[in-house]
N, C-alpha and C positions, 0 to 999 in steps of 0.2 A: 207606458213603458216603465219598467222597473229601473229604479235609480241604482247605478253601480256603487259598490262600497269600495272606497280607496283606503289603503293603509300605507303608512310610511315604510320605506325600505330600510332595513337594518344597516346602519353605518353609511348611509347615502343621503346626505342632507338635501331636502327639497324634493326628492323623488318619491312618488307614490304609485302603487300598482293595484289593480283590481283582479278578481279571480279569473276573469276572461282574458287576461293578458294585456289589458290597456294600461299604458305607462304614461304618467304625466309628470311634469316638473312644475312645482308650485313656488312662486316667488312673490310674496306679499299677496296682492289680489289678482295677480296675473297667472294664468294656467296655460302651459304649453303641452300639447299632445306630441309624444315622441313617435317618429316614423319607424316602422319596422323594416329590417333588411334580411335578405337571405344570402349568406356568404358561401362562396365556392360550390354552388349547386348542391349544398348539403340538405336543403329543405328546412333547416332549422332557423327559426326566426330570432333575430337579434335587434337590440336597440343600441344606439350610441349614447353613452352616459358617462358622467364623471365620477370616478371612484378612487379614493385614496390620492386625490390630487392629480390624477391622470385620466384623460378622456379615452375610453376604449369601447369595443363592442362587447356587449354582455347579453347572454341568452335571456329571452323574455321569461323562460321558465325559472331562471335564477332570480329575476326580479320578483316574480310571484312568491317564490320560496322565501326570499329575504323579507317580504312583507307579512306572510301568513304562517310560516313555520319557524319555531325557535331554532336558533343556530348556536352551537358551541364553538369555541376556539379550536381550529384545526379540522373542522368538519368540511366535507366536500359534498356537492349536490349530486344525487343519483336519481335515475327514473326507473321504475319497475318494469314498464312495458316496452322500453326502448324508444318511445315516441316523445321527443323533447317538445313537441307542440301540443301535447296533452297537459294542460295546466291544472288538472284536478289534484287536490291535496292527497288523494289516495295513491297517485302515481309518483309524486315527488317526495324525497326524504333526504335529510342530511345525515352523513355518517363519516366518522373519522377513518380514513383508509388504512391506518395502521392497526386497526382492530379487526379488519377483515381477515378471515382464515387464510386466504391465498397470500397474504402479505406477512404472515406470522411464522411460516415454516422455514425461513432462511434468516441468516444473520446479515444485517445491513449496517454500513457505516458511511458517514458523510465523506464526500470528496474534499480533501484538504484545500484545494485551490478554490473551491466554491462552497463554503460552508452555508448550510441552510438553503441550498439551491439544488444540489444533486447528491445522490448517494449510490454506493456500489455494493453488490452482494458478494458473498464468499465465493461464488462460482462465476462471477463476471457479468452479471446483469446490472444494468444502470437505469435509474429512474429519477423522476422529479422528486425532490425532497417533500414538498408540501402536498402534492396530489397523488404521489406514488405511481404516476403514469410512466410506463416504460419508455426508454429512448431507443431509437433504431440503432442497431449495430451494423457497421459497414465493414466488409472484408477488403483489405488492401494489401497486396504482396504477401498473402497467406496469413496475415495477422488481423485481429479484430480491432476496430477503432470506433469511437463514438464522438459525435459532434456536440460541443458545448457552445452556448452563447456567452461569450466572454466580455461583451461590452453592451452599452445601452445606446439605442438609436436616438439621435437628437431631433429628428423630424419624422413625420409619418411616412415620407417617401424613402428615407434612408434605411438601409438594411442593417440590423444589428451585427456586430462583429462575431465571427464564429471561428473556432479552432477545433482541430481533431486531436484526440488524446488516445493513447494506447490503453486498451482495456486491461491488458496484463499489468502494466505499470500502475494503473489505478488500484487494482486488487492488491498488488504487492505493497503499495504505499499505505493502504488501509489495514492490512492484516499481517504483514511480515515485518519484523524488525530489520533494520539496516544499520548496524553499529559501525560498519566501515564506510558508510556513505557511498556505496556503489550506485551507479546511474543506470545500469542495464539489468534487464530481467530475463532469465532463461526458463525454459520449460523442461522439467525433469524427464518426462517421457518422450520428449521430442515432438509432441503434438502441439503446434502453436495455437490451436483452437481450443485446447483444454486449459481454461484460465481459472480453474479452481485453485485457491491459495495453497493447497497442499501439493500442487504440481509446479509451483513457481519458486524461484530462488534468485536472490540478488547476486550479481557477479560483474566482473570486468568485461570490457568489450571483447578482448581477445579470447577470454574464456567462453563467452557465448558463441562467438564465431567458430571456434575450434571444437565446439561440442558436437558438431556434425562429423561423426567419425568416418574415416576412410574405409573402415571395415564394419559396417553397420550390422548389428545383430550378433556380434562376437561377444561371448560372455567372458567376464574376468572375475577372478577371486581376490578378495581383500584379506590381508593379514596384518596383525599388529607387529611391531618390531621384534617382539620375542617369539614370533612364529605362531601365535594364537590365531585361529581362523575366525574371521569376522562374518563373512558372508559372500554370496555370489551376486554380481550385478548382471542384468540382462544385456547391457551395452556399456561401452566406455562413455557414451553420451551422458547417461544418468550419473555415473560415478564422478565424471569430471565436473559437472555443474554443481553437484552437492558439495564436493570437496573444494570448489573454487580454484581449480587448476585446469591446465590444458589437457585435452585428450592425448596429445602427443607425449606428455610426461608419463602418463599411465602406460602407453604403448612402449616407451623406451624402457620402463621398468620391466614390463613383461618380456621384452627382448633381451634383457640383461645389460643394457647400456647404462641405466641408472639403477642405483641400489634401492632408493625409495622415491615416493611421490606423495606429497601431502602428509608426510610423516607415517606413511603406511607402505607395506610391501605388496606388490601386485603381480599376479601370475595369470597366464591364460587359463581358462577354466579346465580343470583336470590335471594341471601340472602341480608338482609338489612345491612346498616352500623352499626347498634346498636346490631347486633347478638351477638358479643363478646365484650370484654373490648375495649374501645376507648381511644386514647391517650389524655393527658391533652392538652387543647387549648394553642397554642403558638401564642401570638399576636406580630406581627412584627411592628416596628416603621416605620413611613413614610420614604421612601427612603432606607430602610434597605435591603441589599442583601448579598449573600454568595459567597465566593470563596473557592475552594478546596485547602487544605494545602498539598503540594507534599509529597509523601512517607507515608501518613497516611490515615486513614478513616475519618478524621475530615474536616469540612468546617467551615470557620470563616466569620462572618458578619462584615460589616464596623462599627458596633456599639460594637463589642467585644463578641457577642454570639458565642459559639463554640458548635457544635453538630456533631454527627456521621451521615455522609451523607447516610449511608445504612439503619440505624434503626431510625434516627430522634432523638435519645437520646441526651439530653443536658449534656455536660461534667460539672462535679462539679468543682467549683472554690475554690482553696485552699487559705490559708493565704498568703497575699502579692500579690494577683492577679495572682497566678500561677496555671497552670493545668498540668496534666500528660497525655502524648500521647504515642502511640506506633508508632515509625517511623522506617521503614525498619527493623522491627523485634526487635527493642530495645526500652525500656521505657525511655522517656525523660521528663524533667520538663522545662516549658517555661512560661514566663510571657505573659498574654493575650495581653498586650499593644504591645509587640514585635511582636506577631503573626499578629496583625492588621496592624502594620507598615510595616512588610515585604511584606504583600499581597496588601496593598492599598496605601502606602505612598512612593513616589519616594525617592531614596537615592543615588543620583549621586556621592557623595563624599565618599561613603562607610563607613559612621559612624555606630557604633555598639550600641550606647546608645539611649534610647527613654525617653523623658520627657513629662510632661503634661503642657499644656499652662495655664490652670486655677489652677494648683497645686493639683487637686483632682485626686488621683490615681485610683479611682473607675470609673472615666469617661473615658472609653476606646474608645470613638468615634474617628474615624480617624481624624476629624477636630480639635480635642483637643491634638493630638500627634505631636511630633517634633523630628526629628533625630538631635543629638548633639554629639560633641566630648566628650571623656571621662573626660577631665579636666573641662568642663563647669558644 
């Protein structure tokens, strides 16, 4: 009888395997032959062995490959004929799944909550990070969810902790910026199963809920405040989600109850700009532009103009160059000069006081402002 050749398995101290799939554990002069198991009626043979400090079931084919076929970091075992009980070296091979053509035609990014464990694609597919094995997507209440293992089991009998995560939220977190820290994700085309990142947008809860228009399919036209035509939206749903406002605000503007919504003028498709009241013309100075003030509905220009970014309404300036804003649900009073400086003027030393270079407190242009210490 021909003597079997045993070779040590890569990164598995004490385990050796032969080409016919016989696995042994060698400790000093004692040799133990490992029993083979078939799990879940799959027909595939496994052995129970210790790897990376944890005892687990490992395919016999993998034990053979670890002993006889060189393996690089990140490689996964594949078999050419689909038979995992065929241990011939012509059938088994190691390959990094990230180099396979089917895994290179999409953009993938890691899931923030589970780095190096799961990753999500630009169109809403989810897979294992190491093996690139796709995860099952489950539909619940018209939305797609995926189940992640969020905890480690302590015993063989105990089941690992699992949690369901929204696929739309995973895609948005990975591919879409969220400067205002919104917690909800809406679908621009109204199709909750289209989770491509170009179809998703961050928004408030009421914006997402109200995006289902009471008049679905009614087109609306969008204009700038000066009457310039921007374009036509197929539905108020898309327009309201993209502009982060309620669909009712656009409807109110189309019906003449509001002048603007999201700083734009809205009309039912086919109606002229002058059908209802038009906003007063706001002339911007050369080089004037706006930045959003965090936590509020206000945006501030580098010249000190403050307006509501949703409605386009200009905030009233009170005595002393002070305006009142609602920030995080609370009313605050703040000098316009300070708002401009906070948004446009670097403050590396952390000064808290702003002065005017020309001494004119009405000139709130950023070039006229300067951060100073309190005693100056």
